[in-house]
N, CA, C and O atoms as a GROMACS GRO file, in nm:
protein
  488
    1GLN      N    1   3.176   6.638   5.204
    1GLN     CA    2   3.127   6.640   5.049
    1GLN      C    3   3.087   6.795   5.001
    1GLN      O    4   3.008   6.878   5.046
    2VAL      N    5   3.179   6.796   4.886
    2VAL     CA    6   3.146   6.929   4.806
    2VAL      C    7   3.038   6.925   4.739
    2VAL      O    8   3.013   6.820   4.680
    3GLN      N    9   2.960   7.021   4.730
    3GLN     CA   10   2.868   7.044   4.640
    3GLN      C   11   2.857   7.157   4.566
    3GLN      O   12   2.851   7.261   4.632
    4LEU      N   13   2.852   7.169   4.408
    4LEU     CA   14   2.868   7.268   4.326
    4LEU      C   15   2.727   7.285   4.268
    4LEU      O   16   2.652   7.190   4.242
    5VAL      N   17   2.701   7.400   4.253
    5VAL     CA   18   2.606   7.413   4.170
    5VAL      C   19   2.593   7.536   4.077
    5VAL      O   20   2.605   7.647   4.128
    6GLU      N   21   2.571   7.526   3.950
    6GLU     CA   22   2.617   7.591   3.819
    6GLU      C   23   2.466   7.665   3.784
    6GLU      O   24   2.355   7.613   3.799
    7SER      N   25   2.496   7.794   3.736
    7SER     CA   26   2.362   7.872   3.707
    7SER      C   27   2.421   7.957   3.586
    7SER      O   28   2.539   7.955   3.551
    8GLY      N   29   2.329   8.024   3.532
    8GLY     CA   30   2.360   8.152   3.419
    8GLY      C   31   2.336   8.105   3.272
    8GLY      O   32   2.342   8.175   3.171
    9GLY      N   33   2.307   7.968   3.283
    9GLY     CA   34   2.293   7.914   3.111
    9GLY      C   35   2.204   7.963   3.039
    9GLY      O   36   2.123   8.030   3.104
   10GLY      N   37   2.184   7.958   2.922
   10GLY     CA   38   2.061   8.029   2.844
   10GLY      C   39   2.102   8.014   2.699
   10GLY      O   40   2.204   7.961   2.655
   11LEU      N   41   2.002   8.072   2.634
   11LEU     CA   42   2.022   8.135   2.477
   11LEU      C   43   2.057   8.248   2.457
   11LEU      O   44   2.004   8.348   2.504
   12VAL      N   45   2.182   8.242   2.362
   12VAL     CA   46   2.219   8.384   2.319
   12VAL      C   47   2.266   8.372   2.192
   12VAL      O   48   2.323   8.270   2.157
   13GLN      N   49   2.249   8.465   2.117
   13GLN     CA   50   2.303   8.492   1.956
   13GLN      C   51   2.425   8.506   1.976
   13GLN      O   52   2.477   8.561   2.073
   14ALA      N   53   2.498   8.438   1.850
   14ALA     CA   54   2.643   8.481   1.830
   14ALA      C   55   2.695   8.599   1.827
   14ALA      O   56   2.650   8.686   1.752
   15GLY      N   57   2.808   8.623   1.916
   15GLY     CA   58   2.868   8.761   1.956
   15GLY      C   59   2.816   8.805   2.077
   15GLY      O   60   2.887   8.885   2.138
   16GLY      N   61   2.680   8.765   2.144
   16GLY     CA   62   2.631   8.786   2.274
   16GLY      C   63   2.737   8.746   2.364
   16GLY      O   64   2.848   8.707   2.327
   17SER      N   65   2.690   8.761   2.503
   17SER     CA   66   2.762   8.727   2.622
   17SER      C   67   2.662   8.623   2.754
   17SER      O   68   2.543   8.624   2.788
   18LEU      N   69   2.753   8.561   2.786
   18LEU     CA   70   2.706   8.509   2.906
   18LEU      C   71   2.759   8.519   3.035
   18LEU      O   72   2.871   8.567   3.021
   19ARG      N   73   2.737   8.497   3.160
   19ARG     CA   74   2.804   8.495   3.262
   19ARG      C   75   2.740   8.381   3.341
   19ARG      O   76   2.621   8.377   3.374
   20LEU      N   77   2.867   8.254   3.377
   20LEU     CA   78   2.812   8.147   3.419
   20LEU      C   79   2.867   8.183   3.550
   20LEU      O   80   2.953   8.271   3.562
   21SER      N   81   2.802   8.093   3.684
   21SER     CA   82   2.830   8.083   3.828
   21SER      C   83   2.824   7.959   3.870
   21SER      O   84   2.732   7.881   3.845
   22CYS      N   85   2.925   7.936   3.937
   22CYS     CA   86   2.940   7.822   4.017
   22CYS      C   87   2.952   7.856   4.189
   22CYS      O   88   3.045   7.907   4.251
   23ALA      N   89   2.852   7.819   4.226
   23ALA     CA   90   2.843   7.806   4.394
   23ALA      C   91   2.862   7.701   4.481
   23ALA      O   92   2.815   7.589   4.465
   24ALA      N   93   2.940   7.742   4.584
   24ALA     CA   94   2.964   7.627   4.667
   24ALA      C   95   2.952   7.670   4.803
   24ALA      O   96   2.937   7.790   4.828
   25SER      N   97   2.958   7.566   4.913
   25SER     CA   98   2.962   7.612   5.047
   25SER      C   99   3.102   7.682   5.076
   25SER      O  100   3.199   7.676   5.000
   26GLU      N  101   3.098   7.751   5.204
   26GLU     CA  102   3.197   7.838   5.221
   26GLU      C  103   3.330   7.766   5.224
   26GLU      O  104   3.322   7.644   5.236
   27GLY      N  105   3.452   7.818   5.214
   27GLY     CA  106   3.584   7.792   5.173
   27GLY      C  107   3.629   7.700   5.080
   27GLY      O  108   3.744   7.660   5.059
   28THR      N  109   3.496   7.663   5.011
   28THR     CA  110   3.540   7.552   4.892
   28THR      C  111   3.639   7.596   4.798
   28THR      O  112   3.734   7.526   4.762
   29PHE      N  113   3.618   7.707   4.760
   29PHE     CA  114   3.702   7.797   4.640
   29PHE      C  115   3.862   7.812   4.674
   29PHE      O  116   3.959   7.796   4.600
   30SER      N  117   3.854   7.855   4.842
   30SER     CA  118   3.985   7.910   4.859
   30SER      C  119   4.051   7.784   4.925
   30SER      O  120   4.155   7.791   4.992
   31ASN      N  121   3.983   7.670   4.900
   31ASN     CA  122   4.074   7.548   4.948
   31ASN      C  123   4.111   7.438   4.828
   31ASN      O  124   4.189   7.345   4.846
   32TYR      N  125   4.042   7.466   4.700
   32TYR     CA  126   4.050   7.390   4.563
   32TYR      C  127   4.076   7.472   4.467
   32TYR      O  128   4.042   7.590   4.477
   33ALA      N  129   4.141   7.424   4.356
   33ALA     CA  130   4.150   7.469   4.227
   33ALA      C  131   4.007   7.442   4.163
   33ALA      O  132   3.951   7.335   4.184
   34THR      N  133   3.952   7.534   4.090
   34THR     CA  134   3.826   7.526   4.027
   34THR      C  135   3.842   7.549   3.868
   34THR      O  136   3.905   7.645   3.824
   35ALA      N  137   3.787   7.466   3.798
   35ALA     CA  138   3.780   7.457   3.649
   35ALA      C  139   3.622   7.429   3.620
   35ALA      O  140   3.536   7.363   3.677
   36TRP      N  141   3.627   7.531   3.475
   36TRP     CA  142   3.489   7.508   3.407
   36TRP      C  143   3.517   7.411   3.281
   36TRP      O  144   3.592   7.455   3.194
   37PHE      N  145   3.468   7.296   3.268
   37PHE     CA  146   3.443   7.226   3.119
   37PHE      C  147   3.336   7.246   3.054
   37PHE      O  148   3.253   7.322   3.105
   38ARG      N  149   3.309   7.191   2.938
   38ARG     CA  150   3.186   7.175   2.866
   38ARG      C  151   3.209   7.033   2.788
   38ARG      O  152   3.313   6.972   2.763
   39GLN      N  153   3.083   7.005   2.760
   39GLN     CA  154   3.073   6.901   2.654
   39GLN      C  155   2.944   6.922   2.549
   39GLN      O  156   2.829   6.961   2.572
   40ALA      N  157   2.990   6.891   2.460
   40ALA     CA  158   2.876   6.928   2.341
   40ALA      C  159   2.822   6.766   2.303
   40ALA      O  160   2.875   6.662   2.341
   41PRO      N  161   2.715   6.781   2.227
   41PRO     CA  162   2.645   6.670   2.194
   41PRO      C  163   2.763   6.575   2.086
   41PRO      O  164   2.824   6.633   1.996
   42GLY      N  165   2.776   6.456   2.107
   42GLY     CA  166   2.841   6.365   2.046
   42GLY      C  167   3.006   6.390   2.052
   42GLY      O  168   3.087   6.330   1.982
   43LYS      N  169   3.042   6.499   2.157
   43LYS     CA  170   3.177   6.524   2.173
   43LYS      C  171   3.213   6.505   2.314
   43LYS      O  172   3.132   6.502   2.407
   44GLU      N  173   3.357   6.490   2.325
   44GLU     CA  174   3.399   6.464   2.481
   44GLU      C  175   3.403   6.583   2.542
   44GLU      O  176   3.401   6.692   2.486
   45ARG      N  177   3.408   6.559   2.663
   45ARG     CA  178   3.401   6.672   2.779
   45ARG      C  179   3.534   6.742   2.750
   45ARG      O  180   3.621   6.671   2.700
   46GLU      N  181   3.567   6.897   2.780
   46GLU     CA  182   3.675   6.933   2.738
   46GLU      C  183   3.714   7.049   2.866
   46GLU      O  184   3.625   7.096   2.938
   47PHE      N  185   3.836   7.079   2.879
   47PHE     CA  186   3.870   7.180   2.957
   47PHE      C  187   3.826   7.324   2.878
   47PHE      O  188   3.829   7.347   2.757
   48VAL      N  189   3.786   7.412   2.989
   48VAL     CA  190   3.742   7.548   2.923
   48VAL      C  191   3.838   7.637   2.977
   48VAL      O  192   3.912   7.692   2.894
   49ALA      N  193   3.857   7.672   3.126
   49ALA     CA  194   3.926   7.745   3.164
   49ALA      C  195   3.911   7.690   3.375
   49ALA      O  196   3.816   7.641   3.436
   50GLY      N  197   4.038   7.727   3.419
   50GLY     CA  198   4.056   7.712   3.568
   50GLY      C  199   4.145   7.825   3.620
   50GLY      O  200   4.210   7.906   3.554
   51ILE      N  201   4.132   7.811   3.776
   51ILE     CA  202   4.158   7.906   3.870
   51ILE      C  203   4.229   7.841   3.985
   51ILE      O  204   4.167   7.770   4.064
   52ARG      N  205   4.359   7.862   3.998
   52ARG     CA  206   4.414   7.793   4.127
   52ARG      C  207   4.362   7.884   4.237
   52ARG      O  208   4.311   7.994   4.215
   53LYS      N  209   4.382   7.825   4.365
   53LYS     CA  210   4.318   7.884   4.484
   53LYS      C  211   4.405   8.032   4.519
   53LYS      O  212   4.359   8.124   4.588
   54PHE      N  213   4.538   8.029   4.455
   54PHE     CA  214   4.633   8.157   4.477
   54PHE      C  215   4.578   8.230   4.353
   54PHE      O  216   4.612   8.348   4.351
   55GLY      N  217   4.498   8.189   4.244
   55GLY     CA  218   4.485   8.320   4.133
   55GLY      C  219   4.516   8.282   4.005
   55GLY      O  220   4.456   8.330   3.910
   56THR      N  221   4.633   8.174   3.989
   56THR     CA  222   4.672   8.164   3.866
   56THR      C  223   4.564   8.096   3.782
   56THR      O  224   4.506   7.993   3.818
   57THR      N  225   4.536   8.180   3.635
   57THR     CA  226   4.422   8.145   3.584
   57THR      C  227   4.474   8.037   3.418
   57THR      O  228   4.577   8.072   3.359
   58TYR      N  229   4.420   7.958   3.382
   58TYR     CA  230   4.434   7.872   3.287
   58TYR      C  231   4.320   7.896   3.146
   58TYR      O  232   4.214   7.951   3.178
   59TYR      N  233   4.330   7.875   3.062
   59TYR     CA  234   4.235   7.874   2.919
   59TYR      C  235   4.275   7.797   2.828
   59TYR      O  236   4.393   7.789   2.794
   60ALA      N  237   4.184   7.734   2.780
   60ALA     CA  238   4.181   7.660   2.654
   60ALA      C  239   4.201   7.762   2.556
   60ALA      O  240   4.147   7.871   2.570
   61ASP      N  241   4.277   7.736   2.454
   61ASP     CA  242   4.315   7.818   2.370
   61ASP      C  243   4.197   7.858   2.259
   61ASP      O  244   4.219   7.941   2.170
   62SER      N  245   4.074   7.792   2.276
   62SER     CA  246   3.945   7.811   2.190
   62SER      C  247   3.859   7.943   2.271
   62SER      O  248   3.763   8.008   2.232
   63VAL      N  249   3.917   7.949   2.367
   63VAL     CA  250   3.833   8.046   2.444
   63VAL      C  251   3.911   8.172   2.512
   63VAL      O  252   3.864   8.259   2.586
   64ARG      N  253   4.040   8.156   2.467
   64ARG     CA  254   4.122   8.276   2.534
   64ARG      C  255   4.095   8.380   2.487
   64ARG      O  256   4.070   8.372   2.367
   65GLY      N  257   4.087   8.496   2.538
   65GLY     CA  258   4.048   8.617   2.489
   65GLY      C  259   3.911   8.675   2.506
   65GLY      O  260   3.871   8.791   2.511
   66ARG      N  261   3.848   8.553   2.513
   66ARG     CA  262   3.663   8.577   2.495
   66ARG      C  263   3.630   8.538   2.656
   66ARG      O  264   3.552   8.611   2.717
   67PHE      N  265   3.680   8.443   2.712
   67PHE     CA  266   3.638   8.423   2.834
   67PHE      C  267   3.738   8.441   2.952
   67PHE      O  268   3.860   8.435   2.946
   68THR      N  269   3.652   8.465   3.072
   68THR     CA  270   3.732   8.500   3.165
   68THR      C  271   3.696   8.427   3.285
   68THR      O  272   3.574   8.419   3.304
   69ILE      N  273   3.785   8.363   3.386
   69ILE     CA  274   3.738   8.311   3.507
   69ILE      C  275   3.772   8.356   3.616
   69ILE      O  276   3.892   8.368   3.639
   70SER      N  277   3.684   8.391   3.707
   70SER     CA  278   3.712   8.488   3.863
   70SER      C  279   3.676   8.404   3.951
   70SER      O  280   3.611   8.303   3.922
   71ARG      N  281   3.714   8.434   4.070
   71ARG     CA  282   3.661   8.386   4.188
   71ARG      C  283   3.617   8.498   4.291
   71ARG      O  284   3.689   8.596   4.309
   72ASP      N  285   3.487   8.481   4.365
   72ASP     CA  286   3.495   8.581   4.466
   72ASP      C  287   3.471   8.478   4.576
   72ASP      O  288   3.376   8.401   4.568
   73ASN      N  289   3.553   8.478   4.674
   73ASN     CA  290   3.578   8.417   4.806
   73ASN      C  291   3.456   8.471   4.898
   73ASN      O  292   3.387   8.388   4.957
   74ALA      N  293   3.436   8.577   4.908
   74ALA     CA  294   3.338   8.649   5.002
   74ALA      C  295   3.196   8.603   4.966
   74ALA      O  296   3.115   8.602   5.058
   75LYS      N  297   3.150   8.559   4.825
   75LYS     CA  298   3.034   8.501   4.768
   75LYS      C  299   3.030   8.350   4.745
   75LYS      O  300   2.941   8.275   4.704
   76ASN      N  301   3.183   8.325   4.792
   76ASN     CA  302   3.178   8.158   4.759
   76ASN      C  303   3.125   8.097   4.639
   76ASN      O  304   3.071   7.986   4.631
   77THR      N  305   3.152   8.200   4.527
   77THR     CA  306   3.124   8.160   4.383
   77THR      C  307   3.238   8.167   4.274
   77THR      O  308   3.312   8.264   4.284
   78VAL      N  309   3.259   8.091   4.184
   78VAL     CA  310   3.347   8.121   4.068
   78VAL      C  311   3.257   8.139   3.948
   78VAL      O  312   3.148   8.082   3.936
   79SER      N  313   3.313   8.228   3.853
   79SER     CA  314   3.265   8.254   3.755
   79SER      C  315   3.329   8.235   3.598
   79SER      O  316   3.448   8.216   3.573
   80LEU      N  317   3.240   8.243   3.518
   80LEU     CA  318   3.290   8.248   3.392
   80LEU      C  319   3.217   8.343   3.314
   80LEU      O  320   3.098   8.327   3.287
   81GLN      N  321   3.284   8.442   3.275
   81GLN     CA  322   3.226   8.539   3.182
   81GLN      C  323   3.263   8.495   3.036
   81GLN      O  324   3.375   8.450   3.012
   82MET      N  325   3.182   8.508   2.954
   82MET     CA  326   3.201   8.467   2.842
   82MET      C  327   3.132   8.558   2.738
   82MET      O  328   3.012   8.583   2.728
   83ASN      N  329   3.231   8.600   2.664
   83ASN     CA  330   3.201   8.716   2.575
   83ASN      C  331   3.215   8.680   2.401
   83ASN      O  332   3.296   8.590   2.377
   84SER      N  333   3.168   8.722   2.320
   84SER     CA  334   3.201   8.716   2.177
   84SER      C  335   3.165   8.560   2.164
   84SER      O  336   3.252   8.485   2.119
   85LEU      N  337   3.058   8.515   2.197
   85LEU     CA  338   3.019   8.361   2.204
   85LEU      C  339   2.987   8.309   2.032
   85LEU      O  340   2.952   8.376   1.935
   86LYS      N  341   3.009   8.197   2.043
   86LYS     CA  342   3.020   8.150   1.892
   86LYS      C  343   2.940   8.027   1.896
   86LYS      O  344   2.955   7.957   1.996
   87PRO      N  345   2.851   7.985   1.797
   87PRO     CA  346   2.768   7.845   1.759
   87PRO      C  347   2.899   7.716   1.848
   87PRO      O  348   2.856   7.625   1.919
   88GLU      N  349   2.982   7.728   1.834
   88GLU     CA  350   3.069   7.619   1.863
   88GLU      C  351   3.096   7.607   2.025
   88GLU      O  352   3.133   7.508   2.088
   89ASP      N  353   3.062   7.746   2.075
   89ASP     CA  354   3.032   7.737   2.239
   89ASP      C  355   2.931   7.638   2.282
   89ASP      O  356   2.955   7.563   2.376
   90THR      N  357   2.821   7.634   2.218
   90THR     CA  358   2.692   7.537   2.254
   90THR      C  359   2.770   7.411   2.305
   90THR      O  360   2.853   7.347   2.240
   91ALA      N  361   2.718   7.382   2.463
   91ALA     CA  362   2.762   7.299   2.526
   91ALA      C  363   2.682   7.265   2.689
   91ALA      O  364   2.602   7.349   2.731
   92VAL      N  365   2.699   7.193   2.736
   92VAL     CA  366   2.682   7.185   2.882
   92VAL      C  367   2.782   7.220   2.943
   92VAL      O  368   2.880   7.147   2.933
   93TYR      N  369   2.792   7.341   3.024
   93TYR     CA  370   2.909   7.361   3.106
   93TYR      C  371   2.887   7.308   3.248
   93TYR      O  372   2.775   7.286   3.294
   94TYR      N  373   2.994   7.292   3.307
   94TYR     CA  374   3.035   7.215   3.420
   94TYR      C  375   3.121   7.285   3.488
   94TYR      O  376   3.204   7.343   3.418
   95CYS      N  377   3.132   7.303   3.626
   95CYS     CA  378   3.245   7.351   3.723
   95CYS      C  379   3.248   7.230   3.799
   95CYS      O  380   3.154   7.154   3.821
   96ALA      N  381   3.409   7.219   3.849
   96ALA     CA  382   3.428   7.128   3.898
   96ALA      C  383   3.585   7.163   3.983
   96ALA      O  384   3.657   7.255   3.943
   97VAL      N  385   3.624   7.078   4.101
   97VAL     CA  386   3.700   7.134   4.173
   97VAL      C  387   3.803   7.000   4.196
   97VAL      O  388   3.776   6.880   4.187
   98THR      N  389   3.950   7.078   4.234
   98THR     CA  390   4.065   6.989   4.237
   98THR      C  391   4.156   7.010   4.350
   98THR      O  392   4.154   7.126   4.389
   99ASN      N  393   4.228   6.940   4.409
   99ASN     CA  394   4.321   6.969   4.504
   99ASN      C  395   4.454   6.928   4.419
   99ASN      O  396   4.568   6.946   4.463
  100SER      N  397   4.433   6.886   4.324
  100SER     CA  398   4.581   6.818   4.258
  100SER      C  399   4.673   6.932   4.204
  100SER      O  400   4.623   7.040   4.170
  101LEU      N  401   4.794   6.911   4.196
  101LEU     CA  402   4.884   6.992   4.160
  101LEU      C  403   4.935   6.959   4.005
  101LEU      O  404   5.039   7.006   3.960
  102VAL      N  405   4.875   6.901   3.955
  102VAL     CA  406   4.907   6.894   3.820
  102VAL      C  407   4.841   6.966   3.703
  102VAL      O  408   4.721   6.981   3.729
  103LEU      N  409   4.869   7.008   3.603
  103LEU     CA  410   4.827   7.106   3.548
  103LEU      C  411   4.652   7.094   3.536
  103LEU      O  412   4.596   6.986   3.521
  104LEU      N  413   4.592   7.200   3.545
  104LEU     CA  414   4.451   7.201   3.525
  104LEU      C  415   4.375   7.118   3.431
  104LEU      O  416   4.280   7.051   3.471
  105PRO      N  417   4.415   7.121   3.296
  105PRO     CA  418   4.333   7.070   3.247
  105PRO      C  419   4.380   6.893   3.208
  105PRO      O  420   4.342   6.826   3.111
  106ASN      N  421   4.457   6.860   3.302
  106ASN     CA  422   4.469   6.732   3.323
  106ASN      C  423   4.490   6.665   3.456
  106ASN      O  424   4.558   6.566   3.486
  107ALA      N  425   4.412   6.746   3.528
  107ALA     CA  426   4.413   6.715   3.674
  107ALA      C  427   4.274   6.632   3.696
  107ALA      O  428   4.179   6.640   3.618
  108ARG      N  429   4.274   6.554   3.808
  108ARG     CA  430   4.143   6.468   3.828
  108ARG      C  431   4.084   6.554   3.928
  108ARG      O  432   4.141   6.612   4.021
  109TYR      N  433   3.942   6.555   3.891
  109TYR     CA  434   3.874   6.634   3.954
  109TYR      C  435   3.769   6.577   4.050
  109TYR      O  436   3.686   6.504   3.996
  110ALA      N  437   3.755   6.595   4.176
  110ALA     CA  438   3.705   6.528   4.278
  110ALA      C  439   3.540   6.521   4.309
  110ALA      O  440   3.476   6.429   4.359
  111TYR      N  441   3.491   6.664   4.255
  111TYR     CA  442   3.352   6.698   4.260
  111TYR      C  443   3.319   6.768   4.119
  111TYR      O  444   3.403   6.822   4.048
  112TRP      N  445   3.194   6.760   4.095
  112TRP     CA  446   3.136   6.817   3.988
  112TRP      C  447   2.984   6.873   4.013
  112TRP      O  448   2.904   6.818   4.088
  113GLY      N  449   2.960   6.984   3.942
  113GLY     CA  450   2.830   7.026   3.952
  113GLY      C  451   2.776   6.934   3.842
  113GLY      O  452   2.842   6.851   3.780
  114GLN      N  453   2.610   6.970   3.824
  114GLN     CA  454   2.517   6.937   3.732
  114GLN      C  455   2.532   6.976   3.610
  114GLN      O  456   2.530   6.896   3.516
  115GLY      N  457   2.548   7.095   3.598
  115GLY     CA  458   2.601   7.154   3.454
  115GLY      C  459   2.487   7.275   3.440
  115GLY      O  460   2.386   7.287   3.509
  116THR      N  461   2.528   7.352   3.342
  116THR     CA  462   2.388   7.448   3.271
  116THR      C  463   2.436   7.447   3.151
  116THR      O  464   2.553   7.434   3.114
  117GLN      N  465   2.314   7.465   3.074
  117GLN     CA  466   2.302   7.454   2.933
  117GLN      C  467   2.356   7.587   2.870
  117GLN      O  468   2.320   7.688   2.931
  118VAL      N  469   2.436   7.607   2.755
  118VAL     CA  470   2.469   7.704   2.683
  118VAL      C  471   2.442   7.693   2.546
  118VAL      O  472   2.500   7.604   2.483
  119THR      N  473   2.362   7.768   2.488
  119THR     CA  474   2.335   7.748   2.351
  119THR      C  475   2.346   7.858   2.265
  119THR      O  476   2.256   7.940   2.286
  120VAL      N  477   2.416   7.887   2.185
  120VAL     CA  478   2.471   7.972   2.084
  120VAL      C  479   2.394   7.973   1.943
  120VAL      O  480   2.435   7.892   1.860
  121SER      N  481   2.308   8.040   1.914
  121SER     CA  482   2.266   8.080   1.794
  121SER      C  483   2.322   8.162   1.680
  121SER      O  484   2.347   8.282   1.691
  122SER      N  485   2.345   8.072   1.539
  122SER     CA  486   2.400   8.167   1.456
  122SER      C  487   2.304   8.278   1.379
  122SER      O  488   2.354   8.362   1.304
   0.00000   0.00000   0.00000
């Protein structure tokens, strides 16, 4: 059983930055691809960014150039650095892992964290 714990959410003004972290037990992120998703009120969950276990990264068009996903195997964490935040980035952010070889936005994710709230004020 893989347990994922997100942290780092909060309230920030538009244009500001936040760094989200997803922690897991040792070895998790070296064995799985990891992604961040988000879900805003009244909207469907959407893919934000992902990273394969060998380091290939993927981004949604809406965040490319503003968000950066990275992995620290020594600390067993995957982070999402979010810069130039916009009010439309407001959502609950989730990390999830998969061992699927399908493109990460379309993969089936076996394990999910409980989410962390990000609120961007205008």
